[in-house]
C-alpha positions in Angstrom: 0.0 0.0 0.0 1.4 3.4 -1.0 1.7 6.3 1.4 3.0 9.9 1.3 4.1 12.3 4.0 3.3 16.0 4.0 5.0 18.5 6.3 3.5 22.0 6.6 5.5 25.0 7.9 7.3 28.0 6.5 10.0 27.4 9.0 10.7 24.1 7.2 10.8 25.6 3.7 13.1 28.4 4.9 15.5 25.9 6.5 14.9 27.2 10.0 14.0 23.7 11.2 15.1 20.3 10.0 12.2 18.1 8.8 12.9 15.2 11.2 9.3 14.2 11.3 9.3 13.0 7.7 12.3 10.7 8.4 10.7 9.3 11.5 7.4 8.7 9.8 8.8 7.1 6.7 10.9 4.7 8.8 7.8 3.7 10.9 5.5 3.4 7.9 8.0 1.2 6.0 8.3 -1.0 9.1 4.5 -1.3 9.0 4.6 -2.5 5.4 3.7 0.7 3.5 5.6 1.9 0.5 6.3 5.6 1.1 6.6 7.2 -2.4 7.0 10.9 -1.5 7.9 13.5 1.1 6.5 16.9 0.4 7.2 20.1 2.4 5.1 23.2 1.8 4.9 26.6 3.6 2.0 27.9 5.5 0.1 28.6 2.3 -3.5 27.3 2.0 -3.3 26.9 -1.8 -0.2 24.8 -1.7 -1.6 22.7 1.2 -4.8 22.0 -0.7 -3.0 21.3 -4.0 -0.6 18.8 -2.4 -3.3 17.0 -0.5 -5.5 16.7 -3.5 -2.7 15.2 -5.5 -1.9 12.7 -2.8 -5.5 11.8 -2.6 -5.3 10.6 -6.2 -1.9 8.8 -5.9 -1.8 7.0 -2.5 -4.0 5.2 0.1 -2.5 6.9 3.2 -1.4 10.4 3.8 0.3 11.5 7.0 0.4 15.3 7.5 2.2 17.2 10.3 2.2 20.9 11.3 -0.2 23.8 11.1 -2.5 22.8 14.0 -1.4 25.5 16.5 -3.3 28.5 17.8 -1.6 31.3 15.8 -2.7 33.0 12.6 -0.3 31.0 10.4 -1.7 27.7 11.6 -4.1 27.1 8.8 -4.1 23.3 8.1 -7.6 22.7 9.5 -9.1 25.5 7.4 -7.2 24.4 4.2 -8.5 20.8 4.6 -12.0 22.0 5.2 -11.8 24.1 2.0 -10.5 21.2 0.1 -13.3 18.9 1.4 -15.9 21.6 0.7 -17.1 21.6 4.4 -17.1 24.2 7.2 -15.0 24.1 10.3 -17.0 22.9 13.3 -16.1 23.4 16.9 -15.5 20.1 18.7 -16.7 20.7 22.2 -15.0 17.6 23.6 -11.7 18.8 22.3 -12.3 22.3 23.6 -13.0 20.9 27.1 -9.8 18.8 27.0 -7.7 21.9 26.0 -9.3 23.9 28.9 -8.6 21.1 31.3 -5.0 20.9 30.2 -4.5 24.6 30.9 -6.3 24.2 34.3 -3.7 21.6 35.3 -0.8 23.9 34.4 -0.6 25.8 37.7 1.3 29.1 38.0 2.5 30.8 41.1 1.3 34.2 42.3 3.2 36.2 44.9 1.0 37.7 47.5 1.2 41.3 48.7 1.6 42.6 52.2 3.7 41.6 55.1 4.0 37.8 55.6 2.1 37.0 52.4 2.9 33.6 50.9 3.0 32.6 47.2 -0.1 30.7 46.2 -0.9 28.3 43.3 -3.1 29.9 40.6 -4.7 27.9 37.7 -3.5 29.2 34.4 -6.3 30.6 32.2 -6.6 29.4 28.6 -5.8 32.1 26.0 -8.7 32.7 23.7 -6.7 31.9 20.6 -6.4 28.3 21.8 -10.1 27.8 21.1 -9.1 27.7 17.4 -7.5 24.3 18.0 -10.9 22.8 18.6 -12.2 23.8 15.2 -12.0 20.8 12.9 -13.4 20.1 9.3 -16.9 18.8 9.5 -16.9 15.0 9.3 -13.3 14.7 10.6 -12.7 12.5 13.6 -10.8 14.2 16.4 -7.7 12.4 17.9 -7.2 13.2 21.6 -3.7 14.5 22.2 -2.4 13.7 25.7 0.9 15.3 25.0 -0.3 18.8 24.0 -3.2 21.1 23.3 -3.6 20.5 19.5 -5.7 17.5 18.7 -5.0 15.4 15.6 -7.8 14.5 13.2 -8.4 12.0 10.4 -10.4 12.5 7.2 -10.9 10.8 3.9 -9.3 12.8 1.0 -10.0 11.3 -2.4 -8.9 7.7 -2.3 -6.6 8.3 0.8 -7.2 8.1 4.5 -5.4 11.3 5.8 -4.1 11.7 9.3 -3.2 15.1 10.6 -0.8 15.5 13.5 0.8 18.4 15.3 4.3 19.3 14.1 5.8 18.9 17.6 7.8 15.6 17.3 6.7 14.3 20.7 3.0 14.9 20.1 3.2 13.6 16.5 4.9 10.4 17.6 2.3 9.9 20.4 -0.6 10.2 18.1 1.0 8.1 15.4 1.5 5.2 17.8 -1.8 5.6 19.6 -4.1 5.9 16.5 -2.5 5.2 13.2 -0.6 2.1 14.0 -3.6 0.1 15.4 -6.0 1.5 12.8 -3.9 1.0 9.7 -1.9 -2.1 10.5 -4.9 -4.4 9.6 -5.3 -2.6 6.3 -1.8 -3.4 5.1 -1.1 -6.6 3.3 2.4 -7.3 4.7 4.7 -8.4 1.9 7.9 -6.8 3.2 10.4 -7.0 6.0 13.2 -4.7 7.0 16.2 -5.3 9.2 18.5 -2.5 10.5 22.2 -3.1 11.2 24.3 -0.4 12.7 28.1 0.0 12.3 30.9 2.1 13.6 34.5 2.4 12.4 34.0 2.3 8.6 33.3 5.1 6.2 30.0 4.8 4.2 32.0 4.0 1.1 33.9 1.2 2.9 30.6 -0.3 4.2 29.2 -0.3 0.7 32.3 -1.8 -0.8 32.2 -4.7 1.7 28.5 -5.3 0.6 29.0 -4.9 -3.1 28.4 -8.5 -3.9 25.0 -8.6 -2.2 23.9 -5.0 -3.1 21.7 -4.3 -6.1 23.3 -5.9 -9.1 25.8 -7.9 -7.0 26.6 -11.5 -7.5 24.4 -12.6 -4.6 21.6 -10.1 -5.3 18.2 -11.5 -5.2 14.9 -10.2 -6.6 13.1 -7.9 -4.1 16.2 -7.3 -2.0 17.3 -3.7 -1.5 20.2 -2.5 0.7 20.1 1.1 1.8 22.6 3.2 3.8 22.1 6.1 6.3 25.0 8.0 7.6 24.3 9.5 11.0 27.8 10.6 11.9 29.8 8.8 13.2 27.6 5.7 12.8 26.5 4.1 9.5 23.1 2.3 9.4 22.6 -0.5 6.9 18.9 -1.3 6.0 18.1 -4.6 4.5 14.6 -4.3 2.9 13.0 -7.3 1.2 9.7 -7.4 -0.7 8.3 -10.8 -1.5 5.0 -12.7 -2.1 4.2 -12.6 1.6 5.7 -11.4 4.9 7.0 -14.8 6.0 9.0 -15.2 2.8 10.3 -11.6 3.0 11.4 -12.1 6.6 13.2 -15.3 5.8 15.1 -13.7 2.9 15.8 -10.5 5.0 17.3 -12.6 7.8 19.5 -14.6 5.4 20.7 -11.4 3.7 21.3 -9.7 7.1 23.5 -12.6 8.2 25.6 -12.1 5.0 25.8 -8.4 5.7 27.0 -9.0 9.3 29.5 -11.6 8.1 31.1 -9.0 5.7 31.1 -6.2 8.3 32.6 -8.3 11.0 33.2 -6.6 14.3 32.2 -3.2 12.8 28.6 -4.3 13.1 27.0 -4.3 16.5 23.8 -4.8 18.4 21.1 -6.9 16.9 17.4 -7.4 16.4 16.9 -8.5 20.0 17.8 -5.0 21.2 15.7 -3.0 18.7 16.7 -0.8 15.8 17.3 2.2 18.1 20.4 0.5 19.6 23.3 2.9 19.5 27.0 2.3 19.8 27.2 3.8 23.4 24.2 1.7 24.3 25.9 -1.4 22.9 29.2 -0.7 24.8 27.2 -0.1 28.0 25.3 -3.3 27.6 28.6 -5.2 27.1 30.0 -3.7 30.3 26.9 -4.7 32.2 26.7 -8.2 30.8 30.3 -8.8 31.7 29.9 -7.3 35.2 32.7 -4.7 34.6 33.1 -1.3 36.1 34.5 1.7 34.1 36.3 5.0 35.0 37.0 7.7 32.5 39.5 10.6 32.2 38.8 13.2 29.5 40.5 16.3 28.4 39.6 17.6 24.9 36.2 15.9 24.9 35.1 17.8 28.0 32.9 15.1 29.4 31.3 14.0 26.2 32.3 10.4 26.6 30.8 10.3 30.1 27.6 11.9 28.7 27.2 9.3 25.9 27.6 6.4 28.5 25.3 7.9 31.1 22.6 8.7 28.6 21.9 5.0 28.7 19.4 3.8 31.3 21.1 1.5 33.9 24.5 3.1 33.4 25.1 3.2 37.2 25.7 -0.5 37.0 29.0 0.0 35.2 29.9 3.7 35.2 31.8 4.9 38.3 33.7 8.1 37.6 34.5 10.7 34.9 37.3 13.2 35.6 37.3 16.1 33.1 41.0 17.1 33.5 40.9 19.9 30.9 43.9 21.9 32.4 47.3 20.5 33.0 47.0 21.4 36.6 43.9 19.2 36.9 45.9 16.3 35.3 48.6 16.8 37.9 46.5 17.5 41.0 43.5 15.2 40.4 44.9 12.3 38.3 48.5 12.4 39.6 50.1 12.9 36.2 53.8 13.8 36.7 54.5 17.4 35.8 57.8 16.3 34.3 55.9 13.9 32.0 53.8 16.7 30.7 56.8 18.9 30.3 58.8 16.3 28.4 56.1 14.9 26.1 53.3 17.4 26.1 49.7 17.1 27.4 48.7 15.5 24.1 50.9 12.4 24.1 50.7 8.6 24.6 52.6 9.0 27.8 50.2 11.5 29.4 47.1 9.6 28.1 48.5 6.5 29.8 49.1 8.3 33.0 45.6 9.8 32.9 44.0 6.3 32.5 46.1 4.8 35.3 45.4 7.8 37.5 41.7 7.6 37.2 41.8 3.8 37.6 43.5 4.3 40.9 40.7 6.5 42.1 38.0 3.9 42.2 37.5 0.2 42.1 37.0 0.0 38.4 38.1 -2.8 36.1 38.8 -0.6 33.1 39.7 3.0 32.6 39.9 5.0 29.4 41.6 8.4 28.8 41.4 10.9 26.0 43.7 13.9 25.4 44.0 15.8 22.2 43.8 19.0 20.1 40.2 19.5 19.0 40.9 22.9 17.4 40.4 25.2 15.8 43.5 26.5 17.5 46.3 24.9 19.4 47.8 22.7 16.7 51.5 22.5 16.0 53.6 21.0 13.2 54.0 17.7 15.0 50.6 17.7 16.7 48.2 19.4 14.3 44.5 20.0 15.0 42.8 16.6 15.2 45.7 14.8 17.0 44.1 12.7 19.8 45.8 10.3 22.1 43.9 7.5 23.8 44.8 5.0 26.6 43.1 2.1 28.1 44.2 0.8 31.5 43.1 -2.6 32.8 43.4 -3.5 36.5 46.2 -6.0 36.8 47.1 -5.7 33.2 49.2 -3.5 30.8 48.1 -0.1 29.6 47.4 0.2 25.9 47.8 3.6 24.1 47.4 4.9 20.6 47.4 8.1 18.6 45.0 9.0 15.9 44.7 11.9 13.5 41.1 12.8 13.1 39.7 15.1 10.4 37.0 17.8 10.8 35.9 20.7 12.9 36.0 20.9 16.6 32.6 19.3 17.1 33.5 16.4 14.8 36.9 15.7 16.3 35.4 15.6 19.8 32.5 13.3 18.8 34.9 11.0 16.9 37.2 10.9 19.8 34.5 9.8 22.2 33.4 7.1 19.8 37.0 5.9 19.3 37.3 5.6 23.1 34.0 3.6 23.1 35.6 1.3 20.5 38.6 0.7 22.8 36.3 -0.2 25.7 34.4 -2.6 23.5 37.6 -4.3 22.4 38.8 -4.6 25.9 35.6 -6.0 27.2 35.9 -8.7 24.5 39.1 -10.0 26.2 37.2 -10.8 29.4 35.2 -14.0 30.1 31.5 -13.4 30.4 30.1 -14.7 33.7 28.1 -17.9 33.5 24.4 -17.6 33.1 24.5 -14.3 31.2 22.7 -14.3 27.9 24.9 -13.6 24.8 
């Protein structure tokens, strides 16, 4: 079944916002079995909204539209849809009551006057322009929004069922999951299956080269198999999409192809279907530490705490993450981590020797099994002939074992160098964890 996505908003056509909603929606619709044939982005212009929706109503069976449902004068989606359908806007009293109740629950604080007066809670009044959000095209079905004031609605446009959601990603995703998924899933004849495989450590061109024999036109290419790539720096996602006579056949072929993909990518591929397609490299490394029962300490300089953030963004990180010392200044390296001043003087703060001392110093602070350290020149200033911008030194210390250190030359601006540095350190941790023995009884 074919589908199309329409995003409405002048802020999108001007480039003031990135249209992340379309990416999210297309991914979820494809997973449901839809064939998304087009993304369209139009400004807050009634004529363009009507024209695009009318065309989609002739070309697809499902339209998902986001944006233009707010309370301001440029929020005109509902009126444009009503005009296209040839019906008036009708105030939905149930929706209006929900909006008023939402404002009532948002309590403000008023400061009393006079000696000894105490602040008191005051219900927040709903602005009059929010009433507009309860006006829907006659015949549309309102979709209650528990995440915001703007309701969604659904209406038939030509040959397509059209869902209209707010542009706020959290609200859109909530309404999509609550309404569209259960309502449209039975309508789709599933003949496809998609598997996501994530990688780190290879460029996109290198990933594609390794998969050349099973990509489109390759020696192992099969009818209905498509391999796609998505670069989300610094990770590369490989998407194996198979369309077949039925879903079972598609899933079987997708799993066979995914196994071939993993074989060719080797250790650069991580995670797996059991952990969901949203599995990230930091989540994968954290899960490894937890499954092996290992504790980690971190010492950072040029990354300024980014590595610690990536690790602690993961739920359950307290099970393996003990300490992060951001020793940005040389004085902090000396006083907090115990790095010898003479070592810094002799080799410089960005050196294998200092990185090793940082890792060993933070390992000595807590009862961790592993410690990783990062020190480098992120730029745009600070580079020298022998240590240009992008020079980063890493070290990994293991309790009771030898310390490993390496130097890398990373390319890009300050933000890119810092992010790549944090990911390179994650890679060192993953490699080190692999040298341990997993406790008995832990699932692979």
